[in-house]
N, C-alpha and C positions, 0 to 999 in steps of 0.2 A: 721611616721615623725621622721627624725632626728633632734635631739635637742644638741648641743654641751655642752659637761661637764661644759663649762664659764656661761650657761647661769644659769642652775641649782648650781652652785656655789658646787658643791660635789667633796672632794678631790677623784678623781678615776683615776686612771691610768689602760690601757688596754696594756697588753704586749701579743704579738701576739707569737706563739709558734708553732711547726711543731705537726702535729696529728700523735698520735702512729697508728698504722696498724698495723692488724694482719697478717701472711706471705702472703694470697692471699691478700691482700690489703685491705681488708675492715676496714675501722676506728673501732679502739676499742672503746669497750663500754659495761656498764656492762648490758645493754638489750641484747645485742648479746647471753648472756646464756641464754636466754627467748627464745630463737629460737629454733623449730626443727629442727633434722638434714636436712631434707628435706628443711626446711626457711635459713637454716644457708648455704646452698648449693648457694640458688637462691639468698640471700643476697650479696655473692659472686659476682653478677654480678654490683653492683653499682658502684665498681671502676674501672670496665671495661667501663662500660656508662659515667662515669664523665671524663674519659680520653678520648673519643671519644669525647663527646660534647666540651670540652676545645680545640681540634683541630678544629671543625668546629666552634665555635666562630671565631678561628683565620684567618679560610679561608674563612669560607663562612656567618658568622653573626651568631648573637642570636636567631634571629628568626628560623632560620635553626639549631640551638641547641636546641632549645625547639620543634620543630616538633620533630627531631631524640629522645628525651629523651621520647617524648608523645607516640610515637612508639613503642619503647624499651619495655618503663613499661608495654603497654598494650599487648604484645606478652606473660606476663607471669601473669597468673591469680592467683596469689598468691601474685602480686603486685597491689598496687593502692597508683596515684601519689598525695601529698599533695601539694608539690608545687617545681618547678626547677626555679628560678630565675640566672641571670647573673646582678652584682653590681659593682657599684665603690668600690673599695677596703678599701679606706677611710673613706667615710660615708655611704656605706651600701644601697644607694640607688639605684633603680633599670633603669637598662642601657638599651636605643633601640637600640644603634650600641657603637661597639667595636671600640676603638682607642688602637694603640699599643703605646704610648704615656702616657696613663694613666693605672693603674694599676687597675683589676679588677678580680672578684673572681664569679666562679659557684657555688651558695647553692642548696643542693637541700633536700628533706623530704619526705620520700613515707613508707608505711608501707608494710610490709612484715609478711604476716597473720593480726595478729592484734598487733605486734609491729613495733612502729615509732621509722626509725631510721633515722640518719640525717648525710650529709657530706658537705666539701665543698672542692674546689680546685681552687687555685691560677691560673690565666690567664698571665704569663708570657712574 
């Protein structure tokens, strides 16, 4: 549930910044160092899947992007999907339809082996 910061009267400001990425596109994280060499190679699939998911959201829709991610993750036995969502970029509320007029973001969390990795991609 989204609760605006004004409701809680907390002096919090969220400052968005670009995600730092490894040369292969994987989001930088200290968790990456816990991956075995084989798991690290599999984790490199995440940014490729997310780029494709963004294209699918724009061209076909959110349900199709979710289906794509589910299929791609299922192809790799060392991956287990926790969630994939397309959300309003301002509120982070889940979206069921995509509008080019409203900023959105694809969010993913999945396990590669025993390591939980997260990533997000803005939909412009």
